[in-house]
Each structure stands twice: as C-alpha cells, then as structure tokens.
C-alpha positions as CSV (number, residue, x, y, z in Angstrom):
1,M,20.6,-1.1,-14.1
2,R,18.4,-4.1,-14.7
3,N,18.2,-4.9,-11.0
4,G,17.3,-1.3,-10.2
5,L,14.4,-1.4,-12.6
6,L,13.2,-4.7,-11.1
7,I,13.3,-3.3,-7.6
8,Q,11.3,-0.3,-8.7
9,T,8.8,-2.4,-10.4
10,L,8.4,-4.8,-7.4
11,G,7.8,-1.8,-5.1
12,S,4.9,-0.7,-7.2
13,V,3.6,-4.2,-7.7
14,V,3.6,-4.9,-3.9
15,V,1.5,-1.8,-3.2
16,L,-1.0,-2.6,-6.0
17,L,-1.2,-6.2,-4.9
18,A,-1.9,-5.1,-1.3
19,F,-4.8,-3.1,-2.4
20,L,-6.1,-5.9,-4.6
21,S,-5.8,-8.3,-1.7
22,G,-7.9,-5.9,0.4
23,E,-10.6,-5.8,-2.2
24,C,-10.6,-9.5,-2.6
25,M,-10.9,-9.9,1.2
26,A,-13.9,-7.6,1.2
27,Y,-15.5,-9.5,-1.6
28,L,-14.9,-12.9,0.1
29,L,-16.4,-11.6,3.3
30,Y,-19.4,-10.4,1.3
31,R,-19.8,-13.9,-0.1
32,S,-19.2,-15.7,3.2
33,P,-20.1,-13.5,6.1
34,A,-20.1,-16.4,8.6
35,S,-16.3,-17.1,8.4
36,P,-14.4,-15.9,11.5
37,M,-11.1,-16.1,9.6
38,L,-12.3,-13.7,6.9
39,W,-13.6,-11.3,9.5
40,Y,-10.2,-11.3,11.2
41,L,-8.3,-10.8,8.0
42,N,-10.7,-8.1,6.8
43,M,-10.8,-6.2,10.1
44,E,-7.3,-6.6,11.4
45,V,-4.9,-7.3,8.5
46,F,-6.4,-5.6,5.5
47,A,-8.4,-2.9,7.3
48,P,-6.3,0.0,5.9
49,F,-6.8,-1.2,2.3
50,S,-10.6,-1.3,2.7
51,P,-12.4,1.2,0.5
52,Y,-14.4,2.3,3.5
53,E,-11.3,3.1,5.6
54,M,-9.6,5.3,3.0
55,S,-10.4,8.9,3.4
56,F,-8.5,10.2,0.5
57,G,-11.6,11.3,-1.4
58,P,-13.9,9.7,-4.0
59,T,-11.5,10.4,-6.9
60,L,-8.7,8.2,-5.5
61,R,-11.2,5.5,-4.4
62,A,-12.3,5.3,-8.0
63,W,-8.8,4.5,-9.1
64,L,-8.6,1.6,-6.6
65,T,-11.3,-0.6,-7.9
66,P,-10.2,-4.1,-8.8
67,T,-10.4,-3.5,-12.5
68,A,-8.4,-0.3,-12.2
69,I,-5.8,-2.0,-10.0
70,L,-5.4,-4.8,-12.6
71,A,-5.1,-2.2,-15.4
72,L,-2.4,-0.4,-13.4
73,L,-0.6,-3.7,-12.8
74,A,-0.7,-4.4,-16.5
75,L,0.7,-0.9,-17.2
76,V,3.5,-1.4,-14.7
77,F,4.5,-4.8,-16.3
78,I,4.3,-3.3,-19.8
79,A,6.5,-0.4,-18.8
80,Y,9.0,-2.9,-17.2
81,L,9.1,-5.0,-20.3
82,A,9.6,-1.9,-22.5
83,K,12.3,-0.7,-20.0
84,Q,10.6,2.7,-19.6
85,R,12.6,3.9,-16.6
86,I,10.7,7.2,-16.2
87,T,7.3,5.5,-16.1
88,I,8.5,2.9,-13.6
89,G,10.1,5.6,-11.5
90,V,6.9,7.6,-11.4
91,F,4.9,4.6,-10.4
92,A,7.5,3.8,-7.6
93,N,7.4,7.3,-6.3
94,L,3.6,7.5,-6.3
95,A,3.3,4.2,-4.6
96,S,5.8,5.3,-1.9
97,M,3.9,8.6,-1.3
98,Y,0.6,6.9,-1.1
99,M,1.8,4.2,1.3
100,G,3.5,6.9,3.4
101,A,0.2,8.8,3.7
102,L,-1.7,5.6,4.5
103,T,0.9,4.4,7.0
104,Y,0.9,7.8,8.7
105,K,-2.9,7.8,8.9
106,S,-2.9,4.3,10.4
107,V,-0.2,5.0,13.0
108,I,-1.9,8.2,14.1
109,S,-5.3,6.5,14.4
110,A,-3.7,3.5,16.2
111,S,-2.0,5.6,18.8
112,G,-5.2,5.5,21.0
113,V,-6.4,8.2,23.3
114,M,-4.3,11.1,24.3
115,S,-3.4,11.4,28.0
116,A,-2.0,14.3,30.1
117,S,0.2,12.0,32.1
118,L,3.9,11.3,31.7
119,I,3.2,7.6,31.5
120,G,2.3,6.4,28.0
121,S,-1.0,4.6,27.5
122,G,0.5,2.1,24.9
123,S,1.1,2.5,21.2
124,G,-1.9,0.5,20.0
125,A,0.4,-1.2,17.4
126,S,-1.3,-3.9,15.6
127,L,-0.7,-6.3,12.7
128,E,-2.1,-3.8,10.2
129,V,0.4,-1.1,11.2
130,G,3.3,-3.6,10.9
131,L,2.1,-4.7,7.4
132,L,1.8,-1.1,6.4
133,L,5.2,-0.2,7.6
134,F,6.7,-3.2,5.8
135,I,5.0,-2.2,2.5
136,F,5.9,1.4,3.0
137,I,9.6,0.6,3.6
138,F,9.6,-1.7,0.5
139,S,8.0,1.0,-1.7
140,A,10.3,3.7,-0.2
141,C,13.3,1.6,-1.1
142,S,12.0,1.3,-4.7
143,A,11.6,5.1,-4.9
144,I,15.1,5.6,-3.6
145,V,16.5,3.2,-6.2
146,S,14.6,5.2,-8.8
147,H,16.3,8.4,-7.7
148,V,19.8,6.8,-7.5
149,S,19.5,5.3,-10.9
150,M,18.4,8.7,-12.4
151,L,21.4,10.4,-10.7
152,K,23.8,7.7,-12.1
153,S,22.7,8.2,-15.7
C-alpha cells in the first residue's frame, strides 16, 4: 500500500520536474544565449517541454509556469504525507494523460514527411522522443498502480 502510493507520487513528480526543467533550460538560455550546450539541451532534449512548443491552449500553459509547477509539486507532497490516495491517484492519472498527449504529438511530428513509396523514409526518432516515452511509461505505470490499488481496497 505504501509502495503503491510512493510510485503514484513519483510518477506525478517526474512529470512536473520535467516541465520545471524545461522552463529552467529556457531561462538559462535567455541568460546565456552564447552557450552551445544550452542551445542543444533546449532545442533537442527539452523542446517538447518548451512553452512555445506546447499547443494545448493558453489555459494549460498558464498552469505550467514555474510558480504553478512548484505549487503543484508542493500539493503532491502534501497529499503524499497526508496519505490522500484519491488526490495522488488523480494527479497520477492526469500526469499520464498529459504525457500521453505530449508523446503522441512529438512522435507524430517527428515522423517526418509522408511518402507514397513502400520504403520508409526513417522514423526521425530523436532524444526528445526517447525522453518523452520514458516519462510517459513511468507516469502510465503510476496511473496503473493507482487503478490496481483502488481495486484492491
């Protein structure tokens, strides 16, 4: 029971920290635009977490500011310490759904141009798609644990 709650909490925390890392990379690039390493990290690794890349609407972007992300992290930790299973489960499921949508969008956009031939033109897989898939699988596992723990009780 306690391990299930921890797994659900970690799933939500990983997703929130990924978005916070993307915001921090964008801020660091703003402060030091001459750094090639920051350009690489911002454009290749954290590109899907950039506020300019997300096309989920202005309402959702408003919830993903650094202050809002820190508040959501605090709320997740408070819910974990208070053992609020339903709150942690809701966070785990929302994180999984959001990461699923973001991963799908990135995989579709990374697939490249469409061709009419039988020979594929390459998947266009990159580091960002791999990172998104890892975070999505982790958050999906936490959502599955939330469903299993609710069925057990």
